[in-house]
C-alpha positions, 0 to 999 in steps of 0.5 A, spaced: 947 291 654 940 288 657 935 293 660 937 290 667 944 291 667 947 296 672 949 303 670 953 308 675 949 314 677 954 318 675 955 316 668 948 316 667 947 323 669 953 325 665 950 322 659 944 327 660 948 333 662 945 333 669 947 332 676 946 326 680 941 330 684 937 331 678 937 324 676 934 322 683 929 328 683 927 325 676 926 318 679 922 321 685 918 325 680 916 319 676 919 321 670 924 315 671 922 308 673 922 306 680 929 304 683 931 298 687 936 299 692 942 295 695 942 292 702 946 298 704 941 303 701 944 305 694 940 306 688 941 301 683 940 304 676 940 300 670 939 301 662 932 302 663 933 308 666 938 310 661 932 309 656 927 313 660 932 319 660 933 319 653 925 319 652 923 324 657 928 329 655 926 328 647 919 329 650 921 335 654 924 338 647 918 336 643 912 338 648 915 341 654 916 339 661 909 339 663 907 334 658 913 330 658 912 329 666 905 327 664 907 322 659 912 319 663 908 318 670 903 315 666 907 310 663 910 308 669 903 308 672 901 303 667 896 308 664 899 307 657 892 310 654 893 317 658 900 317 656 898 317 649 892 322 650 897 327 652 902 326 646 895 326 641 894 333 644 900 336 642 899 333 635 892 336 635 895 343 637 899 343 631 894 341 627 890 347 629 895 352 628 896 349 621 889 350 620 889 357 622 895 359 618 891 356 612 885 360 614 889 366 614 893 365 607 886 363 604 883 369 607 888 374 604 887 371 597 880 373 598 877 365 599 874 363 605 878 358 609 873 352 607 867 351 602 862 351 608 865 357 612 861 362 616 856 365 611 853 369 616 856 374 621 858 370 628 857 372 635 863 373 639 863 366 642 862 363 635 868 368 633 872 366 639 872 359 638 873 359 630 879 363 632 882 359 637 881 364 643 877 366 649 872 372 648 875 376 653 881 376 648 877 379 642 874 384 647 881 386 648 883 386 641 877 391 640 879 395 645 886 396 642 883 398 636 885 391 632 878 389 631 872 393 629 866 388 629 859 391 627 853 391 632 847 387 632 841 392 631 837 392 638 841 387 642 848 391 641 851 384 640 858 384 637 858 381 630 864 378 626 863 378 618 868 374 614 872 380 613 873 381 621 874 374 622 880 374 617 882 380 621 882 376 628 885 370 625 891 375 623 891 378 630 892 371 633 897 369 628 901 375 629 900 374 637 903 367 636 909 370 633 910 374 639 908 381 636 906 386 640 899 389 640 902 396 637 906 393 632 900 388 630 896 395 629 901 398 624 900 392 620 893 392 620 892 399 618 897 398 612 893 392 610 886 396 611 889 402 607 893 399 601 890 391 601 898 389 601 898 383 605 906 382 604 908 384 612 902 378 614 905 373 609 912 374 611 910 373 618 906 367 615 912 364 612 916 365 619 910 361 623 910 355 618 917 354 618 917 354 626 911 350 626 915 345 621 921 345 626 916 344 632 913 338 628 919 335 627 921 335 634 915 332 636 916 327 631 923 325 634 920 325 641 914 320 639 920 316 636 924 316 643 918 314 647 916 308 642 923 306 643 922 306 650 916 303 650 918 297 646 924 296 650 920 296 656 915 291 653 909 296 654 908 295 646 909 290 641 915 291 637 911 291 630 
Protein backbone atom coordinates (compact mmCIF):
# COMPACT_ATOMS: atom_id res chain seq x y z
CA UNK A 1 0.00 0.00 0.00
CA UNK A 2 1.41 3.39 -0.96
CA UNK A 3 1.29 6.47 1.27
CA UNK A 4 -1.40 7.98 -0.97
CA UNK A 5 -3.60 4.90 -1.19
CA UNK A 6 -6.96 5.69 0.34
CA UNK A 7 -8.22 4.20 3.60
CA UNK A 8 -11.84 4.45 4.66
CA UNK A 9 -12.35 6.59 7.75
CA UNK A 10 -14.33 3.88 9.52
CA UNK A 11 -11.66 1.24 8.89
CA UNK A 12 -8.93 3.60 10.07
CA UNK A 13 -10.82 4.56 13.21
CA UNK A 14 -11.60 0.95 14.12
CA UNK A 15 -7.96 -0.04 13.68
CA UNK A 16 -7.05 2.41 16.44
CA UNK A 17 -10.06 1.72 18.62
CA UNK A 18 -11.44 5.24 18.27
CA UNK A 19 -14.51 6.82 16.71
CA UNK A 20 -14.62 8.51 13.33
CA UNK A 21 -15.29 11.79 15.16
CA UNK A 22 -12.11 11.31 17.22
CA UNK A 23 -10.25 10.70 14.00
CA UNK A 24 -11.53 14.01 12.64
CA UNK A 25 -10.58 15.69 15.91
CA UNK A 26 -7.03 14.38 15.54
CA UNK A 27 -6.81 15.98 12.11
CA UNK A 28 -8.13 19.30 13.37
CA UNK A 29 -5.72 19.19 16.33
CA UNK A 30 -2.79 18.75 13.95
CA UNK A 31 -1.69 15.39 15.28
CA UNK A 32 -2.59 13.82 11.93
CA UNK A 33 -1.62 15.35 8.60
CA UNK A 34 -4.14 17.56 6.80
CA UNK A 35 -6.74 15.79 4.70
CA UNK A 36 -7.84 16.55 1.18
CA UNK A 37 -11.51 16.50 0.28
CA UNK A 38 -13.40 15.06 -2.63
CA UNK A 39 -15.47 17.41 -4.83
CA UNK A 40 -18.48 16.41 -2.74
CA UNK A 41 -16.69 17.39 0.51
CA UNK A 42 -15.76 14.01 1.93
CA UNK A 43 -12.43 13.77 3.79
CA UNK A 44 -9.79 11.64 2.09
CA UNK A 45 -7.72 9.50 4.46
CA UNK A 46 -4.64 7.66 3.23
CA UNK A 47 -1.98 5.26 4.42
CA UNK A 48 -0.03 8.32 5.62
CA UNK A 49 -2.81 9.00 8.11
CA UNK A 50 -2.70 5.40 9.29
CA UNK A 51 1.06 5.67 9.84
CA UNK A 52 0.63 8.95 11.72
CA UNK A 53 -2.06 7.40 13.88
CA UNK A 54 0.30 4.60 14.92
CA UNK A 55 3.02 7.13 15.72
CA UNK A 56 0.86 9.49 17.77
CA UNK A 57 -0.65 6.71 19.83
CA UNK A 58 2.76 5.20 20.60
CA UNK A 59 3.98 8.67 21.55
CA UNK A 60 0.99 9.10 23.85
CA UNK A 61 1.76 5.79 25.56
CA UNK A 62 5.44 6.63 25.91
CA UNK A 63 5.38 10.34 26.68
CA UNK A 64 1.77 11.30 27.40
CA UNK A 65 -0.68 13.17 25.22
CA UNK A 66 0.73 16.69 25.75
CA UNK A 67 4.13 15.66 24.38
CA UNK A 68 2.53 13.54 21.64
CA UNK A 69 0.52 16.55 20.43
CA UNK A 70 3.57 18.82 20.56
CA UNK A 71 5.68 16.37 18.56
CA UNK A 72 3.13 15.59 15.86
CA UNK A 73 2.05 19.21 15.42
CA UNK A 74 5.70 20.19 14.97
CA UNK A 75 6.23 17.39 12.45
CA UNK A 76 3.22 18.44 10.39
CA UNK A 77 4.31 22.08 10.57
CA UNK A 78 7.67 21.10 9.11
CA UNK A 79 9.54 21.89 12.34
CA UNK A 80 11.51 18.69 12.85
CA UNK A 81 13.89 20.34 15.33
CA UNK A 82 11.02 21.22 17.69
CA UNK A 83 9.67 17.68 17.45
CA UNK A 84 13.04 16.16 18.28
CA UNK A 85 13.57 18.63 21.14
CA UNK A 86 10.32 17.48 22.74
CA UNK A 87 11.42 13.85 22.44
CA UNK A 88 14.85 14.67 23.85
CA UNK A 89 13.22 16.39 26.80
CA UNK A 90 11.35 13.22 27.69
CA UNK A 91 14.50 11.11 27.61
CA UNK A 92 16.38 13.75 29.63
CA UNK A 93 13.67 13.50 32.27
CA UNK A 94 14.29 9.76 32.57
CA UNK A 95 18.03 10.38 32.81
CA UNK A 96 17.49 12.81 35.69
CA UNK A 97 15.32 10.28 37.50
CA UNK A 98 17.95 7.57 37.03
CA UNK A 99 20.57 9.92 38.46
CA UNK A 100 18.37 10.56 41.46
CA UNK A 101 17.88 6.84 42.04
CA UNK A 102 21.64 6.37 41.86
CA UNK A 103 22.13 9.23 44.31
CA UNK A 104 19.77 7.64 46.83
CA UNK A 105 21.29 4.18 46.43
CA UNK A 106 24.85 5.43 46.88
CA UNK A 107 23.84 7.70 49.75
CA UNK A 108 22.28 4.73 51.54
CA UNK A 109 25.55 2.88 51.03
CA UNK A 110 27.36 5.75 52.75
CA UNK A 111 29.02 7.11 49.61
CA UNK A 112 28.45 10.46 47.93
CA UNK A 113 26.58 10.17 44.64
CA UNK A 114 29.55 11.58 42.72
CA UNK A 115 33.23 12.12 43.62
CA UNK A 116 32.72 15.88 43.31
CA UNK A 117 29.52 15.95 45.37
CA UNK A 118 28.88 18.88 47.70
CA UNK A 119 31.63 19.33 50.29
CA UNK A 120 29.84 22.19 52.05
CA UNK A 121 26.26 22.54 53.22
CA UNK A 122 23.92 23.83 50.51
CA UNK A 123 21.44 26.64 50.87
CA UNK A 124 17.84 25.92 50.01
CA UNK A 125 18.00 27.00 46.35
CA UNK A 126 21.08 24.87 45.70
CA UNK A 127 19.59 21.92 47.58
CA UNK A 128 16.33 22.19 45.64
CA UNK A 129 18.20 22.12 42.32
CA UNK A 130 20.24 19.11 43.46
CA UNK A 131 17.09 17.21 44.40
CA UNK A 132 15.07 18.35 41.38
CA UNK A 133 12.29 20.23 43.19
CA UNK A 134 11.42 23.84 43.97
CA UNK A 135 12.42 25.50 47.28
CA UNK A 136 8.79 25.70 48.53
CA UNK A 137 8.65 21.90 48.29
CA UNK A 138 11.63 21.57 50.64
CA UNK A 139 9.96 24.02 53.04
CA UNK A 140 6.77 21.93 52.94
CA UNK A 141 8.68 18.75 53.70
CA UNK A 142 10.40 20.52 56.57
CA UNK A 143 7.06 21.73 57.95
CA UNK A 144 5.86 18.11 57.94
CA UNK A 145 8.92 17.00 59.89
CA UNK A 146 10.54 15.14 57.01
CA UNK A 147 13.57 17.41 56.73
CA UNK A 148 15.64 18.98 59.51
CA UNK A 149 18.07 21.43 57.92
CA UNK A 150 20.50 23.34 60.10
CA UNK A 151 20.47 27.13 60.22
CA UNK A 152 23.34 29.41 59.29
CA UNK A 153 24.46 31.45 62.31
CA UNK A 154 23.64 35.12 61.94
CA UNK A 155 21.49 34.85 58.82
CA UNK A 156 19.20 31.96 59.76
CA UNK A 157 19.43 30.56 56.23
CA UNK A 158 18.65 26.86 55.91
CA UNK A 159 21.70 24.66 55.33
CA UNK A 160 21.54 21.13 53.90
CA UNK A 161 24.54 18.95 54.61
CA UNK A 162 25.18 15.61 52.93
CA UNK A 163 22.99 13.67 55.36
CA UNK A 164 20.06 16.04 54.98
CA UNK A 165 20.52 16.17 51.22
CA UNK A 166 20.39 12.37 51.22
CA UNK A 167 17.13 12.54 53.16
CA UNK A 168 15.72 15.04 50.67
CA UNK A 169 16.59 12.68 47.81
CA UNK A 170 14.82 9.85 49.64
CA UNK A 171 11.70 11.95 50.17
CA UNK A 172 11.69 12.93 46.47
CA UNK A 173 12.08 9.29 45.48
CA UNK A 174 9.19 8.17 47.66
CA UNK A 175 6.98 11.02 46.49
CA UNK A 176 7.59 10.01 42.88
CA UNK A 177 6.31 6.60 43.92
CA UNK A 178 3.13 8.38 45.14
CA UNK A 179 3.81 7.64 48.80
CA UNK A 180 1.85 9.94 51.17
CA UNK A 181 3.86 12.27 53.40
CA UNK A 182 2.75 10.46 56.55
CA UNK A 183 4.05 7.13 55.24
CA UNK A 184 7.33 8.76 54.22
CA UNK A 185 7.67 10.17 57.72
CA UNK A 186 7.35 6.69 59.19
CA UNK A 187 10.05 5.37 56.84
CA UNK A 188 12.41 8.21 57.73
CA UNK A 189 11.79 7.79 61.46
CA UNK A 190 12.74 4.12 61.18
CA UNK A 191 15.77 4.95 59.07
CA UNK A 192 16.99 7.56 61.55
CA UNK A 193 16.35 5.27 64.52
CA UNK A 194 17.85 2.05 63.21
CA UNK A 195 19.82 2.96 60.10
CA UNK A 196 18.06 0.09 58.32
CA UNK A 197 17.40 1.15 54.71
CA UNK A 198 15.36 -1.92 53.68
CA UNK A 199 12.08 -0.02 53.16
CA UNK A 200 13.80 2.60 51.03
CA UNK A 201 15.70 -0.03 49.05
CA UNK A 202 12.45 -1.86 48.35
CA UNK A 203 10.90 1.31 47.00
CA UNK A 204 14.07 1.98 45.03
CA UNK A 205 13.82 -1.41 43.31
CA UNK A 206 10.17 -0.76 42.43
CA UNK A 207 11.00 2.68 41.03
CA UNK A 208 13.85 1.27 38.94
CA UNK A 209 11.54 -1.36 37.45
CA UNK A 210 8.90 1.26 36.65
CA UNK A 211 11.57 3.52 35.14
CA UNK A 212 12.78 0.69 32.89
CA UNK A 213 9.20 0.14 31.68
CA UNK A 214 8.78 3.85 30.91
CA UNK A 215 12.10 3.88 29.07
CA UNK A 216 11.04 0.94 26.91
CA UNK A 217 7.71 2.63 26.11
CA UNK A 218 9.56 5.76 25.02
CA UNK A 219 11.93 3.68 22.95
CA UNK A 220 8.95 2.14 21.13
CA UNK A 221 7.52 5.64 20.65
CA UNK A 222 10.78 6.84 19.10
CA UNK A 223 10.84 3.84 16.76
CA UNK A 224 7.25 4.53 15.65
CA UNK A 225 8.01 8.21 15.08
CA UNK A 226 11.14 7.39 13.09
CA UNK A 227 9.18 4.96 10.93
CA UNK A 228 6.55 7.63 10.27
CA UNK A 229 9.14 10.27 9.43
CA UNK A 230 10.90 7.84 7.10
CA UNK A 231 7.68 6.93 5.31
CA UNK A 232 6.88 10.62 4.95
CA UNK A 233 10.34 11.36 3.56
CA UNK A 234 11.15 13.69 6.47
CA UNK A 235 14.36 11.81 7.36
CA UNK A 236 16.76 9.65 5.32
CA UNK A 237 16.02 5.94 5.44
CA UNK A 238 19.61 5.31 6.62
